[in-house]
N, CA, C, O and the ligand as a Tripos MOL2 file, in Angstrom:
@<TRIPOS>MOLECULE
protein
  253   251    64     0     0
PROTEIN
NO_CHARGES

@<TRIPOS>ATOM
      1 N           0.8410   -1.2000    0.0000 N.3       1 MET1
      2 CA          0.0000    0.0000    0.0000 C.3       1 MET1
      3 C           0.8760    1.2490    0.0000 C.2       1 MET1
      4 O           1.7000    1.4210    0.8980 O.2       1 MET1
      5 N           0.7120    2.1190   -0.9850 N.am      2 PRO2
      6 CA          1.5500    3.3250   -1.0210 C.3       2 PRO2
      7 C           1.2250    4.2680    0.1290 C.2       2 PRO2
      8 O           0.0660    4.4500    0.5050 O.2       2 PRO2
      9 N           2.2660    4.8520    0.6690 N.am      3 ARG3
     10 CA          2.0710    5.7890    1.7630 C.3       3 ARG3
     11 C           1.3660    7.0410    1.2510 C.2       3 ARG3
     12 O           1.7160    7.5830    0.2030 O.2       3 ARG3
     13 N           0.3820    7.4840    1.9980 N.am      4 LYS4
     14 CA         -0.3390    8.6810    1.5950 C.3       4 LYS4
     15 C           0.5570    9.9060    1.7420 C.2       4 LYS4
     16 O           1.2170   10.0870    2.7650 O.2       4 LYS4
     17 N           0.5720   10.7430    0.7060 N.am      5 LYS5
     18 CA          1.3930   11.9420    0.7620 C.3       5 LYS5
     19 C           0.7110   13.0000    1.6110 C.2       5 LYS5
     20 O          -0.4140   13.4230    1.3460 O.2       5 LYS5
     21 N           1.4200   13.4020    2.6190 N.am      6 GLN6
     22 CA          0.8730   14.3780    3.5590 C.3       6 GLN6
     23 C           1.5630   15.7250    3.3450 C.2       6 GLN6
     24 O           2.7710   15.8380    3.5490 O.2       6 GLN6
     25 N           0.7960   16.7590    2.9310 N.am      7 PRO7
     26 CA          1.4220   18.0700    2.7870 C.3       7 PRO7
     27 C           2.0380   18.5310    4.1000 C.2       7 PRO7
     28 O           1.4630   18.3190    5.1680 O.2       7 PRO7
     29 N           3.1750   19.1420    4.0240 N.am      8 ARG8
     30 CA          3.7930   19.7020    5.2340 C.3       8 ARG8
     31 C           4.5220   20.9890    4.8910 C.2       8 ARG8
     32 O           4.7150   21.3290    3.7240 O.2       8 ARG8
     33 N           4.9170   21.6870    5.9300 N.am      9 ARG9
     34 CA          5.5590   22.9670    5.7190 C.3       9 ARG9
     35 C           6.9450   22.7610    5.1030 C.2       9 ARG9
     36 O           7.7220   21.9200    5.5530 O.2       9 ARG9
     37 N           7.2310   23.5390    4.0730 N.am     10 CYS10
     38 CA          8.4920   23.4250    3.3310 C.3      10 CYS10
     39 C           9.6910   23.5980    4.2590 C.2      10 CYS10
     40 O           9.7010   24.4630    5.1350 O.2      10 CYS10
     41 N          10.6930   22.7590    4.0470 N.am     11 GLY11
     42 CA         11.8920   22.7670    4.8750 C.3      11 GLY11
     43 C          12.7990   23.9680    4.6970 C.2      11 GLY11
     44 O          13.7560   24.1280    5.4540 O.2      11 GLY11
     45 N          12.5230   24.8200    3.7130 N.am     12 CYS12
     46 CA         13.3900   25.9770    3.4910 C.3      12 CYS12
     47 C          13.0350   27.1480    4.3840 C.2      12 CYS12
     48 O          13.8230   28.0780    4.5560 O.2      12 CYS12
     49 N          11.8350   27.0920    4.9510 N.am     13 GLY13
     50 CA         11.4190   28.1820    5.8270 C.3      13 GLY13
     51 C          10.5430   29.2110    5.1420 C.2      13 GLY13
     52 O          10.2600   30.2610    5.7180 O.2      13 GLY13
     53 N          10.1080   28.9280    3.9170 N.am     14 CYS14
     54 CA          9.2980   29.8980    3.1720 C.3      14 CYS14
     55 C           7.8580   29.9600    3.6810 C.2      14 CYS14
     56 O           7.1430   30.9250    3.4080 O.2      14 CYS14
     57 N           7.4350   28.9450    4.4130 N.am     15 GLY15
     58 CA          6.0910   28.9490    4.9670 C.3      15 GLY15
     59 C           5.0510   28.2950    4.0720 C.2      15 GLY15
     60 O           3.9060   28.1340    4.4950 O.2      15 GLY15
     61 N           5.4110   27.9080    2.8410 N.am     16 GLN16
     62 CA          4.4650   27.2490    1.9420 C.3      16 GLN16
     63 C           4.3240   25.7800    2.3240 C.2      16 GLN16
     64 O           5.1700   25.2180    3.0190 O.2      16 GLN16
     65 N           3.2240   25.1630    1.8490 N.am     17 MET17
     66 CA          3.0160   23.7460    2.1000 C.3      17 MET17
     67 C           3.4970   22.9460    0.8870 C.2      17 MET17
     68 O           3.3150   23.3690   -0.2550 O.2      17 MET17
     69 N           4.1100   21.7900    1.1430 N.am     18 THR18
     70 CA          4.5870   20.9320    0.0620 C.3      18 THR18
     71 C           3.4710   19.9950   -0.3970 C.2      18 THR18
     72 O           2.3900   19.9580    0.1920 O.2      18 THR18
     73 N           3.7510   19.2430   -1.4560 N.am     19 GLN19
     74 CA          2.8090   18.2270   -1.9490 C.3      19 GLN19
     75 C           3.0090   16.8990   -1.2160 C.2      19 GLN19
     76 O           2.3840   15.9030   -1.5780 O.2      19 GLN19
     77 N           3.8500   16.8680   -0.2160 N.am     20 GLY20
     78 CA          4.1140   15.6460    0.5250 C.3      20 GLY20
     79 C           5.5870   15.4020    0.7620 C.2      20 GLY20
     80 O           5.9690   14.5760    1.5910 O.2      20 GLY20
     81 N           6.4140   16.1290    0.0270 N.am     21 GLY21
     82 CA          7.8590   16.0070    0.2050 C.3      21 GLY21
     83 C           8.3540   16.9460    1.2970 C.2      21 GLY21
     84 O           7.5690   17.5960    1.9880 O.2      21 GLY21
     85 N           9.6730   16.9980    1.4330 N.am     22 GLU22
     86 CA         10.2760   17.8690    2.4360 C.3      22 GLU22
     87 C          10.2830   19.3290    2.0040 C.2      22 GLU22
     88 O          10.2590   20.2440    2.8270 O.2      22 GLU22
     89 N          10.3180   19.5260    0.6480 N.am     23 PHE23
     90 CA         10.4530   20.8770    0.1160 C.3      23 PHE23
     91 C           9.4840   21.0960   -1.0380 C.2      23 PHE23
     92 O           9.0600   20.1430   -1.6920 O.2      23 PHE23
     93 N           9.1360   22.3540   -1.2840 N.am     24 CYS24
     94 CA          8.4470   22.7180   -2.5130 C.3      24 CYS24
     95 C           9.4450   22.5480   -3.6640 C.2      24 CYS24
     96 O          10.6560   22.5770   -3.4420 O.2      24 CYS24
     97 N           8.9370   22.3670   -4.9060 N.am     25 PRO25
     98 CA          9.8540   22.1590   -6.0310 C.3      25 PRO25
     99 C          10.8890   23.2840   -6.1490 C.2      25 PRO25
    100 O          10.5380   24.4630   -6.2060 O.2      25 PRO25
    101 N          12.1620   22.9000   -6.1840 N.am     26 GLY26
    102 CA         13.2480   23.8600   -6.3560 C.3      26 GLY26
    103 C          13.7700   24.4650   -5.0610 C.2      26 GLY26
    104 O          14.8630   25.0310   -5.0450 O.2      26 GLY26
    105 N          13.0090   24.3560   -3.9720 N.am     27 HIS27
    106 CA         13.4260   24.9950   -2.7250 C.3      27 HIS27
    107 C          14.5800   24.2610   -2.0620 C.2      27 HIS27
    108 O          15.3790   24.8750   -1.3550 O.2      27 HIS27
    109 N          14.6770   22.9390   -2.2820 N.am     28 ASP28
    110 CA         15.8120   22.1890   -1.7340 C.3      28 ASP28
    111 C          17.1250   22.6640   -2.3560 C.2      28 ASP28
    112 O          18.1550   22.7170   -1.6840 O.2      28 ASP28
    113 N          17.0780   23.0090   -3.6430 N.am     29 ALA29
    114 CA         18.2740   23.5220   -4.3220 C.3      29 ALA29
    115 C          18.6880   24.8730   -3.7440 C.2      29 ALA29
    116 O          19.8760   25.1740   -3.6340 O.2      29 ALA29
    117 N          17.6960   25.6820   -3.3770 N.am     30 LYS30
    118 CA         17.9960   26.9910   -2.7590 C.3      30 LYS30
    119 C          18.6800   26.7990   -1.4090 C.2      30 LYS30
    120 O          19.6270   27.5110   -1.0750 O.2      30 LYS30
    121 N          18.1860   25.8240   -0.6320 N.am     31 VAL31
    122 CA         18.7760   25.5480    0.6740 C.3      31 VAL31
    123 C          20.2050   25.0520    0.4990 C.2      31 VAL31
    124 O          21.1150   25.4850    1.2050 O.2      31 VAL31
    125 N          20.3920   24.1330   -0.4560 N.am     32 LEU32
    126 CA         21.7230   23.5840   -0.6900 C.3      32 LEU32
    127 C          22.7030   24.6830   -1.0900 C.2      32 LEU32
    128 O          23.8270   24.7160   -0.5890 O.2      32 LEU32
    129 N          22.2960   25.5780   -1.9830 N.am     33 SER33
    130 CA         23.2230   26.6190   -2.4140 C.3      33 SER33
    131 C          23.4970   27.6140   -1.2840 C.2      33 SER33
    132 O          24.5910   28.1740   -1.2100 O.2      33 SER33
    133 N          22.5230   27.8370   -0.4110 N.am     34 ALA34
    134 CA         22.7540   28.7090    0.7510 C.3      34 ALA34
    135 C          23.7620   28.0740    1.7070 C.2      34 ALA34
    136 O          24.6090   28.7620    2.2770 O.2      34 ALA34
    137 N          23.6610   26.7570    1.8760 N.am     35 ILE35
    138 CA         24.5980   26.0310    2.7500 C.3      35 ILE35
    139 C          26.0090   26.1060    2.1810 C.2      35 ILE35
    140 O          26.9660   26.3940    2.9000 O.2      35 ILE35
    141 N          26.1280   25.8450    0.8860 N.am     36 ILE36
    142 CA         27.4350   25.8760    0.2350 C.3      36 ILE36
    143 C          28.0310   27.2770    0.3290 C.2      36 ILE36
    144 O          29.2250   27.4370    0.5800 O.2      36 ILE36
    145 N          27.1920   28.2860    0.1250 N.am     37 SER37
    146 CA         27.6550   29.6700    0.2060 C.3      37 SER37
    147 C          28.1330   30.0110    1.6190 C.2      37 SER37
    148 O          29.1640   30.6620    1.7870 O.2      37 SER37
    149 N          27.3880   29.5730    2.6270 N.am     38 ARG38
    150 CA         27.7350   29.8770    4.0180 C.3      38 ARG38
    151 C          29.1020   29.3170    4.4030 C.2      38 ARG38
    152 O          29.8700   29.9790    5.1010 O.2      38 ARG38
    153 N          29.4070   28.1050    3.9520 N.am     39 VAL39
    154 CA         30.6730   27.4840    4.3520 C.3      39 VAL39
    155 C          31.8110   27.8300    3.4000 C.2      39 VAL39
    156 O          32.9620   27.4840    3.6670 O.2      39 VAL39
    157 N          31.5100   28.5040    2.2970 N.am     40 GLY40
    158 CA         32.5620   28.9870    1.4120 C.3      40 GLY40
    159 C          32.9220   28.0400    0.2920 C.2      40 GLY40
    160 O          34.0220   28.1250   -0.2520 O.2      40 GLY40
    161 N          32.0220   27.1370   -0.0680 N.am     41 GLY41
    162 CA         32.2630   26.2690   -1.2240 C.3      41 GLY41
    163 C          32.0610   24.8050   -0.9090 C.2      41 GLY41
    164 O          31.9560   24.4000    0.2490 O.2      41 GLY41
    165 N          32.0110   24.0180   -1.9790 N.am     42 VAL42
    166 CA         31.7450   22.5840   -1.8470 C.3      42 VAL42
    167 C          32.8720   21.8790   -1.0910 C.2      42 VAL42
    168 O          32.6190   20.9820   -0.2860 O.2      42 VAL42
    169 N          34.1340   22.2940   -1.3590 N.am     43 ALA43
    170 CA         35.2670   21.6500   -0.6920 C.3      43 ALA43
    171 C          35.1880   21.8640    0.8160 C.2      43 ALA43
    172 O          35.4550   20.9440    1.5890 O.2      43 ALA43
    173 N          34.8220   23.0730    1.2380 N.am     44 ASN44
    174 CA         34.6730   23.3530    2.6700 C.3      44 ASN44
    175 C          33.5150   22.5690    3.2680 C.2      44 ASN44
    176 O          33.6000   22.0860    4.3970 O.2      44 ASN44
    177 N          32.4300   22.4420    2.5040 N.am     45 LEU45
    178 CA         31.2860   21.6710    2.9770 C.3      45 LEU45
    179 C          31.6820   20.2130    3.1780 C.2      45 LEU45
    180 O          31.2960   19.5830    4.1630 O.2      45 LEU45
    181 N          32.4450   19.6930    2.2490 N.am     46 ARG46
    182 CA         32.9160   18.3120    2.3690 C.3      46 ARG46
    183 C          33.7410   18.1300    3.6470 C.2      46 ARG46
    184 O          33.5360   17.1810    4.4040 O.2      46 ARG46
    185 N          34.6800   19.0600    3.8690 N.am     47 LEU47
    186 CA         35.5070   18.9940    5.0740 C.3      47 LEU47
    187 C          34.6430   18.9960    6.3340 C.2      47 LEU47
    188 O          34.8610   18.2140    7.2600 O.2      47 LEU47
    189 N          33.6710   19.8830    6.3460 N.am     48 LEU48
    190 CA         32.7780   20.0150    7.4930 C.3      48 LEU48
    191 C          32.0230   18.7110    7.7510 C.2      48 LEU48
    192 O          31.9060   18.2610    8.8910 O.2      48 LEU48
    193 N          31.5160   18.1150    6.6720 N.am     49 VAL49
    194 CA         30.7570   16.8680    6.7920 C.3      49 VAL49
    195 C          31.6640   15.7330    7.2600 C.2      49 VAL49
    196 O          31.2820   14.9220    8.1040 O.2      49 VAL49
    197 N          32.8730   15.6900    6.6970 N.am     50 GLU50
    198 CA         33.8090   14.6270    7.0920 C.3      50 GLU50
    199 C          34.2110   14.7760    8.5540 C.2      50 GLU50
    200 O          34.3250   13.7860    9.2770 O.2      50 GLU50
    201 N          34.4270   16.0200    8.9850 N.am     51 GLN51
    202 CA         34.8000   16.2450   10.3820 C.3      51 GLN51
    203 C          33.6450   15.9180   11.3180 C.2      51 GLN51
    204 O          33.8430   15.3220   12.3770 O.2      51 GLN51
    205 N          32.4420   16.3100   10.9230 N.am     52 THR52
    206 CA         31.2730   16.1090   11.7810 C.3      52 THR52
    207 C          30.9130   14.6360   11.9130 C.2      52 THR52
    208 O          30.5680   14.1650   12.9970 O.2      52 THR52
    209 N          30.9970   13.9070   10.7870 N.am     53 THR53
    210 CA         30.6220   12.4940   10.8120 C.3      53 THR53
    211 C          31.8080   11.6000   11.1630 C.2      53 THR53
    212 O          31.6520   10.4010   11.3930 O.2      53 THR53
    213 N          33.0150   12.2140   11.2020 N.am     54 GLU54
    214 CA         34.2490   11.4810   11.4890 C.3      54 GLU54
    215 C          34.4550   10.3190   10.5310 C.2      54 GLU54
    216 O          34.9620    9.2630   10.9090 O.2      54 GLU54
    217 N          34.0480   10.5370    9.2700 N.am     55 ARG55
    218 CA         34.2410    9.5150    8.2290 C.3      55 ARG55
    219 C          34.5890   10.2190    6.9290 C.2      55 ARG55
    220 O          33.9550   11.2150    6.5780 O.2      55 ARG55
    221 N          35.5940    9.7160    6.2030 N.am     56 PRO56
    222 CA         35.9120   10.3160    4.9120 C.3      56 PRO56
    223 C          34.8200   10.0170    3.8900 C.2      56 PRO56
    224 O          34.2340    8.9340    3.8900 O.2      56 PRO56
    225 N          34.5570   10.9800    3.0290 N.am     57 LEU57
    226 CA         33.6220   10.7560    1.9330 C.3      57 LEU57
    227 C          34.3710   10.0700    0.7960 C.2      57 LEU57
    228 O          35.4370   10.5250    0.3810 O.2      57 LEU57
    229 N          33.8100    8.9780    0.3000 N.am     58 ILE58
    230 CA         34.4100    8.2800   -0.8300 C.3      58 ILE58
    231 C          33.6430    8.7240   -2.0740 C.2      58 ILE58
    232 O          32.4430    8.4770   -2.1930 O.2      58 ILE58
    233 N          34.3410    9.3780   -2.9940 N.am     59 ILE59
    234 CA         33.6950    9.8940   -4.1900 C.3      59 ILE59
    235 C          33.9960    8.9650   -5.3650 C.2      59 ILE59
    236 O          35.1550    8.7380   -5.7140 O.2      59 ILE59
    237 N          32.9400    8.4380   -5.9650 N.am     60 ASP60
    238 CA         33.1060    7.5730   -7.1420 C.3      60 ASP60
    239 C          32.7470    8.3870   -8.3890 C.2      60 ASP60
    240 O          31.5730    8.6070   -8.6870 O.2      60 ASP60
    241 N          33.7730    8.8230   -9.1040 N.am     61 ILE61
    242 CA         33.5670    9.6880  -10.2590 C.3      61 ILE61
    243 C          32.9080    8.9280  -11.4110 C.2      61 ILE61
    244 O          32.1870    9.5150  -12.2180 O.2      61 ILE61
    245 N          33.1590    7.6220  -11.4790 N.am     62 LYS62
    246 CA         32.6850    6.8480  -12.6410 C.3      62 LYS62
    247 C          31.1700    6.6250  -12.6550 C.2      62 LYS62
    248 O          30.5870    6.4600  -13.7270 O.2      62 LYS62
    249 N          30.5400    6.6180  -11.5130 N.am     63 SER63
    250 CA         29.0900    6.3300  -11.5010 C.3      63 SER63
    251 C          28.2620    7.5730  -11.7530 C.2      63 SER63
    252 O          27.0330    7.5020  -11.7740 O.2      63 SER63
    253 ZN         10.2620   26.6140    0.6010 Zn       64 ZN64
@<TRIPOS>BOND
     1     1     2 1
     2     2     3 1
     3     3     4 2
     4     3     5 am
     5     5     6 1
     6     6     7 1
     7     7     8 2
     8     7     9 am
     9     9    10 1
    10    10    11 1
    11    11    12 2
    12    11    13 am
    13    13    14 1
    14    14    15 1
    15    15    16 2
    16    15    17 am
    17    17    18 1
    18    18    19 1
    19    19    20 2
    20    19    21 am
    21    21    22 1
    22    22    23 1
    23    23    24 2
    24    23    25 am
    25    25    26 1
    26    26    27 1
    27    27    28 2
    28    27    29 am
    29    29    30 1
    30    30    31 1
    31    31    32 2
    32    31    33 am
    33    33    34 1
    34    34    35 1
    35    35    36 2
    36    35    37 am
    37    37    38 1
    38    38    39 1
    39    39    40 2
    40    39    41 am
    41    41    42 1
    42    42    43 1
    43    43    44 2
    44    43    45 am
    45    45    46 1
    46    46    47 1
    47    47    48 2
    48    47    49 am
    49    49    50 1
    50    50    51 1
    51    51    52 2
    52    51    53 am
    53    53    54 1
    54    54    55 1
    55    55    56 2
    56    55    57 am
    57    57    58 1
    58    58    59 1
    59    59    60 2
    60    59    61 am
    61    61    62 1
    62    62    63 1
    63    63    64 2
    64    63    65 am
    65    65    66 1
    66    66    67 1
    67    67    68 2
    68    67    69 am
    69    69    70 1
    70    70    71 1
    71    71    72 2
    72    71    73 am
    73    73    74 1
    74    74    75 1
    75    75    76 2
    76    75    77 am
    77    77    78 1
    78    78    79 1
    79    79    80 2
    80    79    81 am
    81    81    82 1
    82    82    83 1
    83    83    84 2
    84    83    85 am
    85    85    86 1
    86    86    87 1
    87    87    88 2
    88    87    89 am
    89    89    90 1
    90    90    91 1
    91    91    92 2
    92    91    93 am
    93    93    94 1
    94    94    95 1
    95    95    96 2
    96    95    97 am
    97    97    98 1
    98    98    99 1
    99    99   100 2
   100    99   101 am
   101   101   102 1
   102   102   103 1
   103   103   104 2
   104   103   105 am
   105   105   106 1
   106   106   107 1
   107   107   108 2
   108   107   109 am
   109   109   110 1
   110   110   111 1
   111   111   112 2
   112   111   113 am
   113   113   114 1
   114   114   115 1
   115   115   116 2
   116   115   117 am
   117   117   118 1
   118   118   119 1
   119   119   120 2
   120   119   121 am
   121   121   122 1
   122   122   123 1
   123   123   124 2
   124   123   125 am
   125   125   126 1
   126   126   127 1
   127   127   128 2
   128   127   129 am
   129   129   130 1
   130   130   131 1
   131   131   132 2
   132   131   133 am
   133   133   134 1
   134   134   135 1
   135   135   136 2
   136   135   137 am
   137   137   138 1
   138   138   139 1
   139   139   140 2
   140   139   141 am
   141   141   142 1
   142   142   143 1
   143   143   144 2
   144   143   145 am
   145   145   146 1
   146   146   147 1
   147   147   148 2
   148   147   149 am
   149   149   150 1
   150   150   151 1
   151   151   152 2
   152   151   153 am
   153   153   154 1
   154   154   155 1
   155   155   156 2
   156   155   157 am
   157   157   158 1
   158   158   159 1
   159   159   160 2
   160   159   161 am
   161   161   162 1
   162   162   163 1
   163   163   164 2
   164   163   165 am
   165   165   166 1
   166   166   167 1
   167   167   168 2
   168   167   169 am
   169   169   170 1
   170   170   171 1
   171   171   172 2
   172   171   173 am
   173   173   174 1
   174   174   175 1
   175   175   176 2
   176   175   177 am
   177   177   178 1
   178   178   179 1
   179   179   180 2
   180   179   181 am
   181   181   182 1
   182   182   183 1
   183   183   184 2
   184   183   185 am
   185   185   186 1
   186   186   187 1
   187   187   188 2
   188   187   189 am
   189   189   190 1
   190   190   191 1
   191   191   192 2
   192   191   193 am
   193   193   194 1
   194   194   195 1
   195   195   196 2
   196   195   197 am
   197   197   198 1
   198   198   199 1
   199   199   200 2
   200   199   201 am
   201   201   202 1
   202   202   203 1
   203   203   204 2
   204   203   205 am
   205   205   206 1
   206   206   207 1
   207   207   208 2
   208   207   209 am
   209   209   210 1
   210   210   211 1
   211   211   212 2
   212   211   213 am
   213   213   214 1
   214   214   215 1
   215   215   216 2
   216   215   217 am
   217   217   218 1
   218   218   219 1
   219   219   220 2
   220   219   221 am
   221   221   222 1
   222   222   223 1
   223   223   224 2
   224   223   225 am
   225   225   226 1
   226   226   227 1
   227   227   228 2
   228   227   229 am
   229   229   230 1
   230   230   231 1
   231   231   232 2
   232   231   233 am
   233   233   234 1
   234   234   235 1
   235   235   236 2
   236   235   237 am
   237   237   238 1
   238   238   239 1
   239   239   240 2
   240   239   241 am
   241   241   242 1
   242   242   243 1
   243   243   244 2
   244   243   245 am
   245   245   246 1
   246   246   247 1
   247   247   248 2
   248   247   249 am
   249   249   250 1
   250   250   251 1
   251   251   252 2
@<TRIPOS>SUBSTRUCTURE
     1 MET1         2 RESIDUE 1 A MET
     2 PRO2         6 RESIDUE 1 A PRO
     3 ARG3        10 RESIDUE 1 A ARG
     4 LYS4        14 RESIDUE 1 A LYS
     5 LYS5        18 RESIDUE 1 A LYS
     6 GLN6        22 RESIDUE 1 A GLN
     7 PRO7        26 RESIDUE 1 A PRO
     8 ARG8        30 RESIDUE 1 A ARG
     9 ARG9        34 RESIDUE 1 A ARG
    10 CYS10       38 RESIDUE 1 A CYS
    11 GLY11       42 RESIDUE 1 A GLY
    12 CYS12       46 RESIDUE 1 A CYS
    13 GLY13       50 RESIDUE 1 A GLY
    14 CYS14       54 RESIDUE 1 A CYS
    15 GLY15       58 RESIDUE 1 A GLY
    16 GLN16       62 RESIDUE 1 A GLN
    17 MET17       66 RESIDUE 1 A MET
    18 THR18       70 RESIDUE 1 A THR
    19 GLN19       74 RESIDUE 1 A GLN
    20 GLY20       78 RESIDUE 1 A GLY
    21 GLY21       82 RESIDUE 1 A GLY
    22 GLU22       86 RESIDUE 1 A GLU
    23 PHE23       90 RESIDUE 1 A PHE
    24 CYS24       94 RESIDUE 1 A CYS
    25 PRO25       98 RESIDUE 1 A PRO
    26 GLY26      102 RESIDUE 1 A GLY
    27 HIS27      106 RESIDUE 1 A HIS
    28 ASP28      110 RESIDUE 1 A ASP
    29 ALA29      114 RESIDUE 1 A ALA
    30 LYS30      118 RESIDUE 1 A LYS
    31 VAL31      122 RESIDUE 1 A VAL
    32 LEU32      126 RESIDUE 1 A LEU
    33 SER33      130 RESIDUE 1 A SER
    34 ALA34      134 RESIDUE 1 A ALA
    35 ILE35      138 RESIDUE 1 A ILE
    36 ILE36      142 RESIDUE 1 A ILE
    37 SER37      146 RESIDUE 1 A SER
    38 ARG38      150 RESIDUE 1 A ARG
    39 VAL39      154 RESIDUE 1 A VAL
    40 GLY40      158 RESIDUE 1 A GLY
    41 GLY41      162 RESIDUE 1 A GLY
    42 VAL42      166 RESIDUE 1 A VAL
    43 ALA43      170 RESIDUE 1 A ALA
    44 ASN44      174 RESIDUE 1 A ASN
    45 LEU45      178 RESIDUE 1 A LEU
    46 ARG46      182 RESIDUE 1 A ARG
    47 LEU47      186 RESIDUE 1 A LEU
    48 LEU48      190 RESIDUE 1 A LEU
    49 VAL49      194 RESIDUE 1 A VAL
    50 GLU50      198 RESIDUE 1 A GLU
    51 GLN51      202 RESIDUE 1 A GLN
    52 THR52      206 RESIDUE 1 A THR
    53 THR53      210 RESIDUE 1 A THR
    54 GLU54      214 RESIDUE 1 A GLU
    55 ARG55      218 RESIDUE 1 A ARG
    56 PRO56      222 RESIDUE 1 A PRO
    57 LEU57      226 RESIDUE 1 A LEU
    58 ILE58      230 RESIDUE 1 A ILE
    59 ILE59      234 RESIDUE 1 A ILE
    60 ASP60      238 RESIDUE 1 A ASP
    61 ILE61      242 RESIDUE 1 A ILE
    62 LYS62      246 RESIDUE 1 A LYS
    63 SER63      250 RESIDUE 1 A SER
    64 ZN64       253 GROUP 0 **** ****
């Protein structure tokens, strides 16, 4: 049985309701770019994530 999609407040903080996902369409990308901007780039974000999770990120370029 498919789970019923429950509208909820968008995770970006805009106050709109979603169609059942975490974000309204495109708003997750806005959050991601704000995060990347705050930490000063993707490389810094990677460092932050690796330090926080205490695990190196393994990047598979081929897939
Ligand atoms: Zn939003």
